[in-house]
C-alpha positions as CSV (number, residue, x, y, z in Angstrom):
1,M,75.0,-198.2,11.9
2,A,72.1,-198.4,14.4
3,T,68.6,-198.5,13.0
4,I,65.7,-197.8,15.3
5,M,62.1,-198.4,14.3
6,T,59.2,-197.2,16.5
7,Y,55.5,-196.9,16.5
8,G,54.4,-194.3,19.1
9,S,56.4,-195.3,22.3
10,Y,56.8,-198.9,21.2
11,R,60.1,-200.0,19.7
12,L,60.2,-202.8,17.2
13,V,63.0,-205.1,18.2
14,P,64.5,-206.6,16.2
15,A,63.7,-204.1,13.4
16,P,61.5,-205.8,10.8
17,I,62.0,-206.0,7.1
18,I,60.0,-203.4,5.2
19,N,58.1,-203.9,1.9
20,I,56.9,-200.7,0.3
21,S,54.2,-200.1,-2.3
22,K,52.4,-197.1,-3.6
23,S,49.2,-196.7,-5.6
24,F,47.1,-193.8,-6.8
25,Q,43.4,-193.5,-6.3
26,R,41.8,-192.1,-9.4
27,S,38.5,-190.8,-10.7
28,G,36.7,-192.4,-13.6
29,D,38.6,-190.3,-16.1
30,G,42.0,-191.2,-14.6
31,T,42.5,-188.0,-12.6
32,K,44.6,-188.6,-9.4
33,L,42.5,-188.0,-6.3
34,G,44.8,-189.4,-3.7
35,S,47.6,-191.8,-3.0
36,V,48.0,-194.8,-0.8
37,F,51.6,-195.4,0.5
38,R,51.7,-198.9,2.1
39,L,54.4,-200.4,4.3
40,S,54.4,-204.1,5.2
41,L,56.4,-204.9,8.2
42,N,57.7,-208.5,8.2
43,G,59.5,-209.3,11.4
44,T,59.7,-211.4,14.5
45,V,59.1,-210.8,18.2
46,T,60.9,-212.8,20.9
47,P,61.4,-212.6,24.6
48,I,65.1,-213.5,24.1
49,P,67.7,-212.2,25.1
50,T,66.1,-210.0,27.8
51,G,63.7,-212.7,29.0
52,D,63.2,-216.4,29.0
53,A,62.0,-218.5,26.1
54,G,58.7,-220.3,26.4
55,F,55.3,-220.3,24.8
56,V,53.8,-218.1,27.5
57,N,56.5,-215.5,27.2
58,V,56.2,-215.5,23.4
59,M,52.5,-214.9,23.7
60,T,53.2,-212.0,26.0
61,T,55.4,-210.4,23.4
62,Q,52.6,-210.9,20.9
63,D,50.2,-209.1,23.3
64,H,52.6,-206.2,23.6
65,L,52.9,-205.9,19.9
66,R,49.1,-206.0,19.3
67,N,48.5,-203.5,22.1
68,A,51.1,-201.1,20.6
69,F,49.3,-201.2,17.2
70,T,45.8,-200.9,18.7
71,K,45.5,-197.2,17.8
72,D,45.8,-195.7,14.4
73,G,47.8,-192.5,13.8
74,C,50.7,-193.0,16.1
75,N,54.0,-191.7,14.8
76,F,55.9,-194.4,12.9
77,G,59.6,-193.5,12.6
78,I,62.8,-194.9,11.4
79,S,66.1,-193.4,12.5
80,C,69.7,-194.2,11.7
81,D,72.4,-193.1,14.0
82,G,70.0,-190.7,15.7
83,V,68.8,-189.1,12.4
84,M,65.1,-189.5,11.6
85,V,65.0,-190.7,8.0
86,F,61.3,-191.8,7.8
87,S,58.3,-190.5,9.7
88,G,54.6,-190.6,9.3
89,N,51.3,-191.3,10.9
90,P,49.6,-194.4,9.3
91,R,46.4,-196.3,9.6
92,V,47.0,-199.8,11.0
93,G,45.8,-202.6,8.8
94,D,46.0,-206.3,9.4
95,I,48.3,-207.9,12.0
96,N,49.1,-211.5,11.3
97,F,51.2,-213.9,13.3
98,S,52.5,-216.9,11.3
99,E,53.8,-220.3,12.4
100,T,57.5,-220.9,13.2
101,G,59.5,-224.0,13.4
102,D,59.7,-223.8,17.2
103,N,55.9,-223.7,17.7
104,W,56.1,-220.2,19.2
105,T,58.4,-221.2,22.1
106,Q,61.2,-218.8,21.2
107,R,59.8,-216.4,18.6
108,T,56.8,-215.4,16.5
109,A,56.8,-214.2,12.9
110,Y,54.4,-211.3,12.2
111,T,53.2,-209.1,9.4
112,I,51.7,-205.7,10.0
113,D,50.3,-203.5,7.2
114,L,50.5,-199.8,7.5
115,E,48.8,-197.3,5.2
116,F,49.7,-193.6,4.7
117,D,47.8,-191.0,2.7
118,E,50.9,-189.4,1.5
119,E,54.6,-190.4,1.4
120,P,56.1,-190.0,4.9
121,E,58.9,-187.6,5.5
122,G,62.1,-188.9,3.9
123,A,60.2,-191.2,1.4
124,G,60.0,-188.6,-1.4
125,E,57.2,-186.4,-2.7
126,D,53.9,-187.6,-4.1
127,G,52.7,-184.2,-5.3
128,L,49.2,-184.6,-4.0
129,A,47.7,-182.1,-1.5
130,P,44.9,-182.3,0.9
131,P,42.0,-182.9,1.2
132,Y,42.5,-186.6,1.6
133,I,39.9,-188.6,-0.4
134,E,39.7,-192.0,-1.8
135,S,37.0,-191.6,-4.4
136,A,34.9,-188.8,-6.0
137,E,32.3,-188.3,-8.6
138,E,31.1,-185.2,-10.4
139,E,28.2,-184.9,-12.8
140,W,26.6,-182.1,-14.8
141,N,23.1,-182.3,-16.4
142,L,21.5,-179.8,-18.7
143,E,17.9,-180.2,-19.9
144,P,15.1,-177.9,-21.2
145,M,12.5,-176.8,-18.6
146,D,9.4,-179.0,-18.6
147,N,6.3,-177.4,-20.2
148,Q,8.2,-174.2,-20.8
149,E,8.7,-173.9,-24.6
150,H,9.9,-170.7,-26.3
151,F,7.2,-168.8,-28.3
152,S,6.9,-165.5,-30.0
153,W,3.7,-163.5,-30.8
154,E,3.2,-160.3,-32.7
155,L,0.6,-158.5,-30.6
156,P,-1.6,-155.8,-32.0
157,T,-0.3,-152.3,-31.4
158,I,2.6,-153.1,-29.0
159,G,4.6,-155.6,-31.0
160,T,6.5,-158.8,-30.0
161,D,5.5,-160.8,-27.0
162,S,7.8,-163.8,-26.2
163,N,9.3,-165.8,-23.4
164,P,13.0,-166.7,-23.0
165,F,14.7,-170.0,-23.7
166,S,14.9,-171.8,-20.3
167,F,17.0,-174.7,-19.1
168,R,17.6,-176.6,-15.9
169,L,21.3,-177.1,-15.0
170,S,22.2,-179.5,-12.2
171,H,25.6,-180.3,-10.7
172,N,26.3,-183.1,-8.3
173,V,29.7,-183.6,-6.5
174,S,30.3,-186.5,-4.1
175,A,33.4,-187.7,-2.4
176,K,34.5,-190.3,0.2
177,G,37.1,-189.0,2.6
178,K,39.8,-190.8,4.6
179,R,40.8,-190.5,8.2
180,H,44.1,-188.7,7.9
181,Y,46.3,-188.9,11.0
182,T,48.8,-186.5,12.3
183,V,50.0,-186.2,15.9
184,T,52.6,-183.5,15.4
185,R,51.8,-179.9,16.3
186,Y,54.2,-177.0,15.7
187,Q,54.6,-174.3,18.3
188,V,55.6,-171.0,16.7
189,T,57.1,-168.2,18.7
190,G,58.1,-165.0,16.9
191,N,59.5,-161.5,17.7
192,G,56.3,-159.6,18.3
193,G,55.1,-157.0,15.9
194,P,51.7,-155.7,14.8
195,V,50.5,-159.2,13.9
196,S,52.1,-162.0,16.0
197,P,52.8,-165.3,14.4
198,N,52.8,-167.0,17.8
199,G,50.5,-170.0,18.2
200,T,50.1,-173.7,17.6
201,Y,50.1,-174.9,14.0
202,V,49.5,-178.3,12.3
203,D,51.2,-179.9,9.3
204,A,48.7,-179.3,6.5
205,G,50.5,-181.0,3.6
206,K,52.7,-180.4,0.7
207,Y,52.4,-177.9,-2.1
208,G,54.8,-177.5,-4.9
209,G,57.5,-179.6,-3.1
210,K,57.2,-177.6,0.1
211,H,55.2,-177.8,3.3
212,Y,52.8,-175.3,4.7
213,Y,51.6,-175.3,8.3
214,E,48.2,-174.0,9.5
215,R,47.3,-172.5,12.8
216,Q,44.5,-174.3,14.5
217,D,42.2,-171.2,14.8
218,G,42.4,-170.7,11.1
219,A,43.3,-167.0,11.5
220,F,46.7,-167.3,9.8
221,V,48.8,-169.8,7.8
222,I,52.5,-170.1,8.2
223,W,54.5,-171.6,5.4
224,W,58.2,-172.3,5.2
225,S,60.7,-174.5,3.4
226,G,63.9,-176.0,4.7
227,G,63.7,-174.4,8.2
228,A,62.6,-171.5,10.3
229,S,64.7,-169.1,8.2
230,E,62.2,-169.0,5.4
231,W,58.7,-168.3,6.5
232,R,55.6,-166.4,5.6
233,I,52.2,-165.9,7.1
234,S,49.0,-165.2,5.2
235,V,45.7,-163.9,6.8
236,A,43.6,-166.1,4.4
237,P,44.5,-169.8,4.7
238,N,42.7,-170.6,1.5
239,D,45.1,-168.3,-0.4
240,V,48.0,-170.5,0.6
241,A,46.1,-173.7,-0.2
242,A,45.4,-172.3,-3.7
243,G,48.9,-171.1,-4.2
244,R,47.8,-167.4,-4.2
245,W,50.1,-166.0,-1.6
246,R,52.2,-163.0,-2.4
247,V,56.0,-163.4,-2.5
248,A,57.7,-162.1,0.7
249,G,61.2,-162.4,1.9
250,A,62.4,-164.3,4.9
251,G,61.2,-162.7,8.1
252,N,58.2,-161.0,6.5
253,I,54.6,-161.4,7.6
254,E,51.9,-160.7,5.0
255,S,48.4,-159.6,5.7
256,T,45.7,-158.6,3.2
257,Y,46.7,-155.0,3.5
258,A,50.5,-154.8,4.0
259,S,53.8,-156.5,4.5
260,I,55.2,-156.4,8.0
261,T,58.9,-157.0,8.6
262,Y,60.3,-158.7,11.7
263,T,63.9,-158.3,13.0
264,G,64.3,-162.1,13.4
265,N,62.9,-165.4,12.4
266,P,60.3,-167.4,14.3
267,V,61.1,-170.4,16.3
268,V,59.3,-173.6,15.2
269,T,59.1,-176.5,17.8
270,A,57.4,-179.8,17.1
271,V,55.1,-181.1,19.9
272,D,53.8,-184.7,19.9
273,T,50.2,-184.9,21.1
274,G,49.7,-188.7,21.0
275,C,47.9,-191.3,18.8
276,D,44.6,-191.6,17.1
277,S,44.3,-187.9,16.4
278,V,42.9,-186.6,13.1
279,E,42.9,-183.0,11.8
280,R,39.3,-183.5,10.8
281,P,36.9,-186.4,10.3
282,A,36.8,-188.3,7.0
283,W,33.5,-186.7,6.0
284,Q,35.0,-183.2,6.4
285,E,37.9,-184.2,4.2
286,A,35.3,-185.2,1.6
287,R,33.5,-181.9,2.2
288,E,36.6,-179.9,1.6
289,Y,37.0,-181.5,-1.8
290,V,33.3,-181.1,-2.7
291,V,33.0,-177.5,-1.7
292,G,36.0,-176.6,-3.7
293,R,34.3,-177.8,-6.9
294,L,30.9,-176.2,-6.4
295,G,29.7,-173.2,-8.4
296,Y,28.2,-172.2,-11.7
297,E,30.3,-173.0,-14.8
298,A,28.9,-171.3,-17.9
299,T,30.9,-173.5,-20.2
300,Q,28.7,-176.4,-19.1
301,M,26.0,-174.8,-21.3
302,S,27.9,-175.3,-24.5
303,S,31.0,-177.4,-24.1
304,S,29.4,-180.8,-24.8
305,G,28.5,-180.0,-28.4
306,V,25.0,-181.4,-28.0
307,I,22.8,-178.3,-27.3
308,N,25.3,-175.7,-28.5
309,L,24.0,-172.6,-26.8
310,N,25.6,-169.2,-26.9
311,I,26.5,-168.9,-23.3
312,D,27.0,-165.1,-23.6
313,N,23.2,-164.7,-23.7
314,F,22.4,-166.8,-20.7
315,V,22.2,-166.0,-17.0
316,A,21.7,-168.5,-14.1
317,Y,19.0,-167.9,-11.4
318,N,17.3,-169.9,-8.6
319,H,20.6,-171.3,-7.4
320,S,19.8,-174.1,-4.9
321,R,22.1,-176.3,-2.9
322,V,21.4,-179.5,-1.0
323,Q,24.0,-181.3,1.1
324,Q,24.2,-184.8,2.5
325,Y,27.0,-186.3,4.5
326,G,27.6,-189.6,6.3
327,E,29.7,-189.1,9.5
328,L,30.4,-192.8,9.9
329,D,31.1,-193.7,6.2
330,G,33.1,-190.5,5.5
331,T,31.0,-189.3,2.6
332,F,29.8,-185.9,1.5
333,N,27.5,-185.1,-1.3
334,A,26.3,-181.7,-2.6
335,T,23.7,-181.1,-5.4
336,E,23.1,-177.7,-6.8
337,T,20.7,-176.6,-9.5
338,W,20.0,-173.5,-11.5
339,V,17.4,-172.2,-13.9
340,V,19.3,-170.7,-16.8
341,I,17.5,-168.3,-19.2
342,N,18.4,-165.7,-21.8
343,P,16.7,-162.6,-20.2
344,S,16.8,-160.7,-23.5
345,G,14.7,-163.4,-25.1
346,A,11.6,-162.4,-23.0
347,G,10.6,-159.8,-25.6
348,I,9.0,-157.7,-22.8
349,P,10.9,-154.5,-22.2
350,G,11.6,-153.8,-18.5
351,S,10.3,-157.2,-17.3
352,G,11.9,-159.0,-14.4
353,H,13.6,-162.4,-14.2
354,C,10.7,-164.8,-14.3
355,L,9.1,-167.7,-16.0
356,E,5.5,-167.1,-17.2
357,D,3.0,-169.6,-18.4
358,F,-0.5,-168.6,-19.6
359,I,-3.4,-169.8,-21.6
360,V,-6.0,-167.8,-23.6
361,N,-9.4,-169.4,-24.1
362,A,-12.2,-168.1,-26.5
363,S,-15.8,-169.0,-26.2
364,Q,-19.1,-168.1,-28.0
365,G,-22.5,-169.7,-27.8
366,L,-25.6,-169.8,-30.1
367,D,-27.8,-168.0,-27.6
368,N,-26.0,-164.6,-28.1
369,D,-23.4,-163.1,-30.3
370,I,-21.0,-162.0,-27.5
371,S,-17.5,-163.6,-27.7
372,T,-15.7,-164.2,-24.4
373,I,-11.9,-164.3,-24.1
374,S,-10.3,-165.4,-20.9
375,I,-6.6,-165.4,-20.1
376,E,-5.1,-167.2,-17.1
377,G,-1.5,-167.3,-16.2
378,S,1.2,-167.8,-13.5
379,I,4.4,-165.9,-13.0
380,N,7.2,-167.6,-11.1
381,G,10.0,-165.3,-10.0
382,L,13.7,-166.3,-10.3
383,S,15.9,-165.5,-7.3
384,T,19.5,-164.3,-7.4
385,I,21.5,-166.0,-4.6
386,D,25.1,-165.8,-3.6
387,Y,26.3,-168.6,-1.3
388,G,29.8,-167.2,-0.8
389,T,32.7,-169.3,0.6
390,T,32.6,-168.7,4.4
391,T,30.1,-168.6,7.2
392,G,27.8,-165.6,6.9
393,D,28.4,-165.0,3.2
394,Y,25.0,-166.3,2.1
395,S,22.9,-163.5,0.6
396,V,19.8,-163.0,-1.6
397,T,20.3,-160.2,-4.0
398,E,16.8,-160.5,-5.4
399,D,14.1,-162.9,-4.0
400,K,11.6,-164.7,-6.2
401,Y,8.6,-162.6,-5.2
402,S,10.4,-159.3,-5.9
403,A,11.3,-160.6,-9.4
404,A,7.7,-161.8,-9.9
405,S,6.3,-158.4,-8.8
406,G,8.6,-156.5,-11.2
407,Y,7.6,-158.7,-14.0
408,W,3.9,-158.4,-13.2
409,A,4.1,-154.6,-13.1
410,T,5.1,-154.7,-16.8
411,V,3.2,-157.7,-18.2
412,K,-0.3,-156.8,-16.8
413,S,-0.6,-154.0,-19.4
414,R,-0.1,-156.6,-22.1
415,L,-2.9,-158.9,-21.2
416,Y,-5.6,-157.1,-23.2
417,Y,-3.5,-157.3,-26.3
418,R,-2.9,-161.0,-25.9
419,A,-6.7,-161.5,-25.5
420,Q,-7.2,-159.2,-28.5
421,L,-5.0,-161.3,-30.7
422,V,-7.1,-164.4,-30.0
423,H,-10.3,-162.4,-30.4
424,N,-9.3,-161.3,-33.9
425,D,-9.2,-164.9,-34.9
426,V,-12.6,-165.7,-33.3
427,I,-14.4,-162.9,-35.2
428,T,-13.0,-163.7,-38.6
429,G,-15.8,-164.3,-41.0
430,K,-18.6,-163.0,-38.8
431,A,-21.2,-160.7,-40.5
432,I,-21.0,-158.2,-37.6
433,T,-17.8,-157.7,-35.8
434,R,-17.1,-155.7,-32.6
435,S,-13.8,-154.8,-31.0
436,L,-12.9,-156.4,-27.7
437,N,-14.0,-154.3,-24.8
438,T,-11.0,-152.8,-23.0
439,S,-12.6,-153.3,-19.6
440,P,-12.4,-156.8,-18.3
441,T,-15.6,-158.4,-16.9
442,T,-13.7,-160.2,-14.1
443,I,-10.3,-159.9,-12.6
444,S,-8.7,-162.3,-10.2
445,I,-5.1,-161.9,-8.9
446,G,-3.3,-164.2,-6.4
447,H,0.0,-163.3,-4.7
448,S,2.2,-166.0,-3.0
449,P,5.2,-164.2,-1.5
450,S,6.6,-167.4,0.1
451,K,6.5,-169.2,-3.2
452,G,7.5,-166.2,-5.2
453,S,4.6,-166.5,-7.6
454,I,1.7,-164.4,-8.9
455,N,-1.4,-166.0,-10.5
456,Y,-3.9,-164.0,-12.6
457,S,-7.2,-164.5,-14.4
458,Y,-8.8,-161.9,-16.6
459,E,-11.9,-162.2,-18.7
460,Y,-12.9,-159.9,-21.6
461,N,-15.8,-159.9,-24.1
462,D,-16.8,-157.8,-27.1
463,R,-19.9,-156.3,-25.5
464,P,-20.7,-152.7,-26.7
465,S,-19.1,-149.9,-24.8
466,N,-21.0,-148.5,-21.8
467,C,-23.3,-145.5,-22.4
468,V,-22.4,-144.2,-19.0
469,P,-18.6,-143.5,-19.2
470,S,-18.0,-143.8,-15.5
471,A,-20.1,-147.0,-15.2
472,L,-18.5,-150.3,-14.1
473,S,-21.5,-152.1,-15.5
474,E,-24.9,-151.1,-16.9
475,V,-28.2,-152.8,-17.9
476,I,-30.7,-151.1,-20.1
477,S,-34.1,-152.7,-20.8
478,I,-37.2,-151.6,-22.8
479,V,-40.6,-153.3,-22.3
480,D,-43.5,-152.5,-24.7
481,N,-46.9,-153.6,-23.6
482,N,-49.1,-153.6,-26.8
483,P,-53.0,-153.0,-26.7
484,T,-55.2,-156.0,-25.8
485,D,-59.0,-156.5,-26.1
486,V,-61.3,-155.5,-23.2
487,F,-64.2,-157.9,-22.6
488,A,-66.4,-159.0,-19.8
489,Q,-66.7,-162.5,-18.4
490,L,-70.2,-163.4,-17.1
491,T,-70.3,-166.6,-15.0
492,I,-73.5,-168.6,-15.5
493,M,-74.4,-171.4,-13.1
494,G,-74.6,-174.7,-14.8
495,R,-73.2,-173.5,-18.1
496,Q,-70.9,-176.3,-19.3
497,L,-69.1,-174.1,-21.8
498,G,-67.9,-171.8,-19.0
499,P,-68.4,-168.0,-18.6
500,I,-70.2,-165.9,-21.3
501,L,-67.6,-163.6,-23.0
502,Q,-69.1,-160.2,-23.9
503,D,-67.2,-157.8,-26.2
504,I,-67.1,-154.3,-24.7
505,N,-65.8,-152.9,-28.1
506,T,-62.7,-151.2,-26.8
507,I,-59.0,-152.0,-26.2
508,T,-56.3,-151.2,-23.5
509,N,-53.8,-148.4,-24.0
510,P,-50.2,-149.4,-25.1
511,T,-47.5,-148.8,-22.5
512,R,-43.7,-148.6,-22.5
513,E,-41.5,-149.4,-19.5
514,L,-37.9,-148.2,-19.4
515,S,-35.3,-149.5,-16.9
516,V,-31.7,-148.4,-16.4
517,E,-29.4,-149.9,-13.8
518,V,-25.8,-148.6,-13.5
519,V,-23.0,-149.5,-11.1
520,V,-20.3,-146.8,-10.5
521,P,-17.3,-146.7,-8.1
522,P,-18.7,-145.7,-4.7
523,A,-17.2,-142.8,-2.7
524,T,-14.9,-143.5,0.2
525,G,-15.6,-143.0,3.9
526,C,-19.0,-142.6,5.6
527,G,-19.6,-138.9,5.8
528,V,-21.6,-136.4,3.9
529,S,-19.4,-137.0,0.9
530,L,-20.8,-140.5,0.6
531,L,-24.4,-139.5,0.9
532,T,-24.1,-136.6,-1.5
533,H,-21.8,-138.5,-4.0
534,T,-23.1,-137.7,-7.5
535,N,-25.2,-140.5,-8.9
536,P,-25.5,-141.2,-12.6
537,R,-28.9,-139.3,-12.9
538,N,-27.2,-136.0,-13.2
539,D,-24.8,-137.6,-15.7
540,V,-26.1,-139.3,-18.7
541,V,-28.9,-141.6,-17.6
542,T,-31.5,-138.9,-18.2
543,Y,-29.8,-138.2,-21.6
544,I,-30.3,-141.9,-22.4
545,L,-34.0,-141.8,-21.6
546,C,-34.8,-138.6,-23.5
547,P,-34.6,-140.0,-27.0
548,I,-36.9,-142.8,-26.1
549,E,-39.4,-140.4,-24.6
550,A,-39.0,-138.2,-27.7
551,D,-39.8,-141.2,-29.9
552,L,-43.2,-141.6,-28.1
553,T,-44.1,-137.9,-28.1
554,G,-43.2,-137.5,-31.8
555,T,-45.3,-140.5,-32.8
556,Y,-48.4,-140.4,-30.6
557,N,-51.0,-137.7,-29.8
558,Q,-51.1,-138.5,-26.2
559,V,-48.2,-139.6,-24.0
560,F,-48.5,-139.8,-20.2
561,K,-45.7,-140.7,-17.8
562,T,-47.2,-143.1,-15.3
563,N,-44.1,-144.0,-13.2
564,D,-40.7,-142.5,-12.6
565,Q,-38.7,-144.1,-9.8
566,E,-35.0,-143.7,-8.8
567,T,-33.0,-145.9,-6.4
568,W,-29.5,-145.0,-5.2
569,N,-27.3,-147.1,-3.0
570,P,-24.2,-144.9,-2.2
571,K,-22.4,-147.7,-0.3
572,E,-22.4,-150.0,-3.4
573,G,-22.5,-147.2,-6.1
574,R,-25.6,-148.9,-7.5
575,Y,-28.2,-146.7,-9.2
576,S,-31.4,-147.6,-11.0
577,R,-34.2,-145.7,-12.7
578,N,-37.6,-147.1,-13.8
579,V,-39.9,-144.9,-16.0
580,S,-43.3,-146.0,-17.5
581,Y,-45.4,-144.3,-20.2
582,T,-48.9,-144.8,-21.5
583,Y,-49.6,-143.4,-24.9
584,Q,-52.3,-143.3,-27.6
585,D,-52.9,-142.2,-31.2
586,C,-56.4,-140.9,-31.6
587,S,-56.4,-141.0,-35.4
588,I,-55.9,-144.8,-35.6
589,T,-58.7,-147.3,-34.9
590,G,-57.4,-149.7,-32.4
591,V,-56.7,-153.3,-33.6
592,T,-55.4,-156.0,-31.3
593,L,-55.3,-159.0,-33.6
594,L,-51.9,-160.0,-35.0
595,C,-53.4,-161.0,-38.3
596,P,-56.6,-158.9,-38.8
């Protein structure tokens, strides 16, 4: 029985003794990630009998052996009587030459370590499929969102106001790949048909005790067992890798839409393309493993038994992914995060998917009885993103700003009631209480579409309602000038006491000054409509002044209007009116002293 052992085009003569070992590479919990199938070749090289003995010739045979094993991934084969019984494409480890009794004058003993990622053909089945990795880690973290505690308020009139429970879920997957070598390509020729199986395929590994072969362009996957008589082709390579192909008989080609029958079987021919050839770099092997484990798993919210959430109530938003890979060290790492909330817990009907934070401040001073309530908040939208599985799948169903805008459209009508709730607490125990004015004194809103946020600031107070219904603001003031003595001042030169004061025995008339300033929304444009825009005089300002005038005419014998001035700025919508009266009661003797 003739045994031939080769590595690439180099034949090992005489054939060395082989030691075989196998180990599994496992994750921290013992899960098998990959296997290492090791061969140790223990043999000798000698120039005899085809050449002459001697140290130089022995060294030449060493050089030939070293040169033969310089490259990784050449085909290592063992055949017996012309039948290949062992074949694979290893990584070459250490090459050691040891001493011999003849001091390397006739032969040299050597040891060569070869390492395979899976058991070579003829060695058995390891049951492990690509991708080829040597280590991997996966970690999930679940924690409450910082500074985002759940609350629930009962607002006046409109009911419950609350925010959802919110958590941050993070997922990290990392792997270290291996350079997996294969130099064999399989040329497939078929019988024509609507979808041709013709093309060059590669050996993509074992699944369920059988091989499948993948075409290089990724358009199809051909799979067969035993020989060319049993074969199938799937349009989606990932379906084959995941064991999801549909069953088809020999000679059938399957697409996503239909089964197509051929009259004959394809012809599969192996083609050797040389050494040092990998299907994909080590970091891509790692990537293949990592990508297959990415994605949201709702069970991570409850399976640990620590936080114990009802996962049926929670939805994941703001899906974010970050990838890192090392081309030279063969590593790939991906981290993905989500914001997970229970949307129904917001307590705000019709609100969008957002996180809101706000603060309500109340203030009141001793210089007036007006209470001021300010409410400031921020709305951060939560996006809905689908990364998909292939190039071009990435899509944003709802961006952050759209979510924030939808939420703001609903929540802004609730700001007054939030302020009112705090105001009710402020006025408790006061002798005179007033309702919070529904019109805010200041409004500030900030939109940040790129950040997906909306910030707002509103300020209310419990000032009395406006007398002019259409007014944005109004100021009403009354000034009473009471009678004063009338006297003469006579300056005398040299009089150290100052001027001589002479009582004229009369007093000044009392006066009353009325002032009303009103700001109303101005008209638009710059035409006649702006200039003729109705000012508040024809509304209720005159009505406000009439009772005050009536108070004077009903009390005093003589009342004279000494000033009546209106100012109207149509561009600003600002109107003012100033009216002055001088009055007198002839039946009363004038007294100016406060304490007569």
